[in-house]
C-alpha positions as CSV (number, residue, x, y, z in Angstrom):
1,M,-0.4,5.2,-51.9
2,D,-4.0,5.1,-50.3
3,R,-3.4,1.2,-50.0
4,K,0.0,1.6,-48.1
5,L,-1.6,4.0,-45.7
6,S,-4.6,1.9,-45.0
7,V,-2.0,-1.0,-44.4
8,V,0.0,1.0,-42.0
9,A,-3.2,2.1,-40.2
10,A,-4.2,-1.6,-39.9
11,I,-0.9,-2.5,-38.4
12,L,-0.9,0.4,-36.0
13,L,-4.5,-0.4,-34.8
14,C,-3.2,-4.0,-34.2
15,V,-0.3,-2.9,-32.4
16,L,-2.5,-0.7,-30.1
17,C,-5.1,-3.2,-29.6
18,S,-2.5,-5.8,-28.4
19,Y,-1.1,-3.3,-26.1
20,L,-4.4,-2.4,-24.6
21,L,-5.1,-6.1,-24.1
22,F,-1.9,-6.6,-22.4
23,A,-2.5,-3.7,-20.2
24,Q,-5.7,-5.0,-19.4
25,N,-4.7,-8.3,-18.6
26,E,-1.7,-6.9,-16.2
27,K,-4.4,-4.9,-14.1
28,A,-6.6,-8.3,-14.0
29,N,-3.5,-10.2,-12.6
30,M,-2.8,-7.4,-10.1
31,S,-3.1,-8.5,-6.5
32,F,-1.3,-5.7,-4.7
33,F,-1.7,-1.9,-4.8
34,I,-1.8,1.4,-2.7
35,T,-4.9,3.4,-2.9
36,S,-4.5,6.3,-5.2
37,I,-7.0,8.4,-3.0
38,G,-8.3,8.0,0.6
39,I,-11.5,7.9,2.3
40,G,-11.2,11.5,3.2
41,K,-12.2,11.2,6.9
42,G,-8.9,10.7,8.6
43,G,-8.7,7.5,10.5
44,N,-12.5,6.9,10.3
45,L,-12.5,4.5,7.6
46,G,-15.8,2.7,8.4
47,G,-14.1,0.1,10.3
48,L,-12.3,-2.9,8.5
49,A,-15.4,-3.3,6.3
50,G,-15.2,0.4,5.0
51,A,-11.5,0.1,4.3
52,D,-12.0,-3.2,2.4
53,M,-14.8,-1.7,0.5
54,Q,-12.4,1.1,-0.5
55,C,-9.9,-1.3,-1.8
56,Q,-12.5,-3.2,-3.4
57,M,-14.1,-0.4,-5.4
58,L,-10.7,1.1,-6.6
59,A,-9.5,-2.5,-7.7
60,Q,-13.2,-2.8,-9.6
61,A,-12.3,0.6,-11.5
62,A,-9.1,-0.5,-12.2
63,G,-10.1,-3.8,-13.9
64,A,-9.2,-6.3,-10.9
65,G,-12.6,-6.3,-9.4
66,N,-13.0,-10.3,-9.9
67,K,-10.8,-10.8,-6.8
68,T,-11.6,-10.1,-3.0
69,W,-9.5,-7.4,-1.9
70,H,-8.7,-6.3,2.0
71,A,-6.9,-3.5,3.4
72,Y,-3.7,-4.1,5.2
73,L,-4.9,-2.9,8.6
74,S,-4.7,-4.4,12.1
75,T,-7.3,-3.6,14.9
76,Q,-6.6,-4.0,18.5
77,A,-8.5,-6.0,21.4
78,S,-11.5,-4.2,22.8
79,G,-13.9,-5.5,25.0
80,D,-14.9,-8.7,23.8
81,Q,-13.4,-8.0,20.4
82,A,-10.3,-10.0,19.8
83,A,-7.4,-8.3,18.1
84,I,-7.0,-8.9,14.2
85,N,-3.5,-8.9,12.6
86,A,-3.2,-7.3,9.1
87,R,-1.0,-10.2,8.1
88,D,-3.7,-12.6,8.7
89,R,-6.2,-10.7,6.3
90,I,-4.1,-10.6,3.2
91,G,-4.1,-14.1,1.8
92,K,-1.0,-16.4,1.2
93,G,0.6,-14.6,-1.9
94,P,2.2,-14.2,-4.4
95,W,1.1,-10.6,-5.1
96,Y,1.7,-8.6,-8.0
97,N,1.5,-5.0,-8.7
98,A,-0.4,-2.9,-11.7
99,D,2.8,-3.6,-13.9
100,G,2.8,-7.2,-13.5
101,G,6.0,-7.1,-11.2
102,E,6.0,-9.6,-8.0
103,V,5.9,-7.6,-4.9
104,A,6.3,-10.7,-2.7
105,A,6.0,-14.5,-2.8
106,D,4.3,-15.0,0.5
107,I,3.9,-13.5,4.2
108,A,7.1,-14.4,5.4
109,T,8.8,-12.4,2.2
110,M,6.5,-9.5,2.5
111,H,7.6,-9.0,6.2
112,G,11.3,-9.7,5.8
113,E,11.5,-12.7,7.8
114,G,13.9,-14.2,5.7
115,G,16.6,-11.8,6.8
116,S,16.8,-9.6,3.5
117,G,14.3,-7.0,4.6
118,S,10.7,-6.5,3.0
119,P,10.9,-6.0,-0.6
120,V,8.3,-3.2,-0.6
121,N,9.8,0.2,-1.8
122,R,8.5,3.3,-3.9
123,T,9.0,1.5,-7.3
124,V,7.0,-1.5,-6.6
125,A,4.3,-0.2,-4.4
126,L,2.4,1.3,-7.0
127,T,-1.2,2.8,-7.0
128,E,-4.2,0.4,-8.7
129,R,-3.5,3.0,-11.7
130,G,0.3,1.7,-12.0
131,R,1.5,5.1,-10.7
132,L,4.0,6.0,-8.4
133,V,2.8,7.6,-4.9
134,D,3.9,11.1,-4.3
135,G,6.8,11.1,-1.4
136,S,4.6,13.9,0.2
137,K,2.0,11.0,0.7
138,H,4.2,8.3,2.0
139,D,2.4,7.6,5.2
140,I,0.2,4.5,4.7
141,L,-2.3,3.4,7.6
142,T,-1.6,0.0,9.0
143,G,-1.9,0.1,12.8
144,S,0.4,-2.5,12.8
145,R,4.0,-3.6,14.3
146,P,6.6,-4.4,11.8
147,D,5.7,-8.1,11.7
148,G,2.1,-7.0,10.6
149,R,0.4,-7.9,14.1
150,A,-1.7,-5.7,16.2
151,F,0.0,-3.7,19.2
152,T,-0.7,-5.0,22.6
153,D,0.4,-2.1,24.8
154,G,-2.9,-0.5,25.6
155,M,-2.6,2.5,23.7
156,D,-4.6,3.5,20.7
157,H,-2.6,2.8,17.3
158,T,-5.7,2.7,15.1
159,C,-7.9,5.3,15.7
160,R,-10.4,3.4,17.7
161,N,-10.2,0.5,15.4
162,W,-10.6,3.0,12.2
163,T,-13.8,4.5,13.3
164,S,-12.2,7.8,14.6
165,E,-11.5,11.3,13.2
166,A,-10.8,12.7,16.8
167,E,-9.3,10.9,19.6
168,G,-6.3,8.5,19.3
169,S,-3.6,7.8,16.8
170,A,-2.7,5.8,13.8
171,Q,0.4,3.9,13.3
172,V,1.8,4.4,9.5
173,G,4.4,2.8,7.6
174,H,6.3,4.6,4.8
175,H,5.9,3.0,1.4
176,D,9.2,4.6,0.1
177,R,11.4,3.8,3.3
178,S,12.2,7.3,3.6
179,A,12.4,9.3,6.7
180,G,11.1,12.2,4.8
181,G,14.2,14.4,4.6
182,S,14.0,16.8,1.8
183,N,17.1,15.5,0.1
184,G,15.5,12.1,-0.6
185,F,17.6,10.1,1.7
186,F,17.0,7.8,4.7
187,D,18.1,9.8,7.7
188,G,17.3,7.2,10.4
189,G,17.3,3.3,11.1
190,G,20.1,0.8,11.0
191,G,20.8,0.6,7.4
192,P,23.4,2.0,5.4
193,P,23.9,5.4,5.2
194,N,22.7,7.4,2.3
195,L,20.5,5.0,0.9
196,R,18.5,6.8,-1.9
197,R,14.9,6.6,-1.8
198,D,14.7,5.7,-5.2
199,D,17.1,3.0,-4.8
200,N,15.5,-0.5,-5.6
201,R,17.2,-2.2,-2.6
202,R,15.6,-3.6,0.3
203,D,15.6,-1.7,3.7
204,A,18.1,-3.0,6.3
205,G,16.5,-1.0,9.2
206,T,13.9,1.4,9.8
207,P,11.7,3.4,8.6
208,S,9.5,0.6,7.8
209,W,7.0,0.0,4.9
210,N,4.3,-0.9,7.6
211,S,5.2,0.6,10.9
212,S,7.5,3.5,11.1
213,H,5.5,5.9,13.3
214,G,2.3,6.9,14.9
215,T,0.4,10.1,13.7
216,A,-0.2,13.1,16.1
217,G,-4.1,12.6,15.8
218,C,-6.7,11.2,13.7
219,S,-8.3,13.8,11.9
220,Q,-7.6,14.2,8.0
221,E,-5.5,17.3,8.9
222,N,-3.5,15.4,11.4
223,L,-2.8,12.8,8.6
224,A,-1.7,15.6,6.2
225,S,0.3,17.6,8.7
226,A,3.0,14.8,8.6
227,A,2.7,13.2,5.0
228,G,-0.2,11.3,4.8
229,A,-3.7,11.2,3.0
230,G,-5.2,8.1,4.5
231,L,-3.9,5.9,1.8
232,L,-4.0,2.1,2.3
233,Y,-2.2,-0.9,1.3
234,C,-4.7,-3.3,-0.4
235,F,-4.1,-7.3,-1.1
236,A,-6.2,-9.8,-3.0
237,I,-6.7,-12.8,-0.8
238,N,-7.7,-15.2,-3.8
């Protein structure tokens, strides 16, 4: 009897080890995630360098620190500094989430330039831990237009290029493609009516994953007053 129990225990241990190894490999292959936590200073991310560091630290903690990670953020032209487009910072793809699922094959697909809409939605845009992002925190900082490029209208869409907790505004996207209605349905945009938030179809209009609206301000309270926590999209560039 004891021998049988030992054999069963050994088999279970092998199965557990195989599962843990598989899960570890998935995280190692991860090349896209939403940060599970924000920096906590509203739109002051410490510039692009601070945002990239946040992505790198969380990826490292999740077992994917062997890659170079960048935050999906644009900055606007200021003085002698040229604008930087978020889409130019994220590598060429393909990108995979923490569960090993392909998010997008390339930049054009990520931005819906093939005519079928971007593939980003709440079921694929997972955190580095492989978890869904709470819909009450669906405002993801981007500072970008729908095509992933910086704004050129002279207004502040990046909280002074991610250095301000006070003046300015931040353009955000909705990772779940929801307009934020309490019933869990889209209530805006040009897509089909009553498209469920948890439907795995692609968005046919706004709200956008990367450019839904601007915030009322740049403080952490301003972000939270809508549906945000200063979360970021992170991409492995290599």
